[in-house]
N, C-alpha and C positions, 0 to 999 in steps of 0.2 A: 199977884191978880191971876184969876183963875183962867186957865186954858179954854178956849170954846169949845162945847161938846154938841156933837149932832147925835140923836138918837134916830136910828133908821131901822125899817122893818123891810125887807126884800122878798118879794114872792116871785116864784119862778116855776113852769112846767118843764120838767125834765123830760127829755125825748132818750133814745137809744145811742145818741152820739154825744162824746164829751162836749160841755158847754160851758163857758165861764159865766157863773152865776153871780159873782160878787169880786169887785176889786176894789182894794183900799185906794181912796182918792190921793193925789199928791198933797203932801203938807200934812198929812194926818196919819195917826195909828189908829188902830181899831180893835176894839174888845169884842169878840162875837160872843154873846152870851147863850144864844139858843140857837139851835138848829132844828128844824121839824118837819120830818117827812110824812105826809098823808098818801095813803094810797085811795083813791076813789072808786077803784074798780071792783069786781067780783072775784078777783084771783090774786094770788101771791105776787108781788114784783118786787124785783132786787134792785139794789140801788148802789152804786160806786161813788165815793166823794173823796177828792184830794185837796190840797192846798199846795200854794207855790210860793217859795222865796227865790232861792238860786237853783232849786230841784223841787221836784213833786214828791209830796209827802202825804200817805195814806190815812184818812180818818175812816173810811169804811170801805170794805170791798165785797160786792155782792152780798151785802145785809138784806136779807129777805124782810119784807115789811108784808104783813097778812092782809088778806082781802078787808077793804073796808075798815082799816084801822090806822093807827100812825105810831111813829117812834121820835121820841125828841132827845136830843143830845143837850146836855145842859152843863158841861165842863166848859169853863173860859178857854178861848184860842184866842192869843195876842199875834196879831199882824201888823207889818209895816207898810209905809206909802208902797205901791206898786205890786203888792202881794196879792194872790187871788184865791177864790175856790172854784172849783170845776166839778161838775157831775154828770152822771148818766143813769138811765134806768134799763131795767130789761123790757119795758114794754111802756105803754103810753097809761095817763091817769095817775102818774106820780106827784105831788105838788109838793114844792119844797120853800118854806119859809126861814128866812135867816133874820134874827134882830141883832144887831150890832149897835155899838157905841163908838162914834168917832171922835177923836181926841186931837185937837191942832197941835201941831209941834211947836216947840219954843219959837220964838220970833216972828210969828204970825199976828 
């Protein structure tokens, strides 16, 4: 029997303080297929992003996103229930979109 799968897209506007932008639901594992950063302002903005299991791990540290442009990360990231992704930007106007596939663990 095939495990239940939920495809989700999560959108978030980053601010200058660290915020949790995605948490893997209980009883699921997630494959993060894409992370898209869009700078909607007329100046460059930096972004920092990390993920957490039992410690924080850096995905991007003060990565510059040019004015009115975007950067997309497409290498898959596999997370377990309760793991999370958090991020912050150096200013306003940075939109984050995460595309994930949530796969139910055995037994549900």
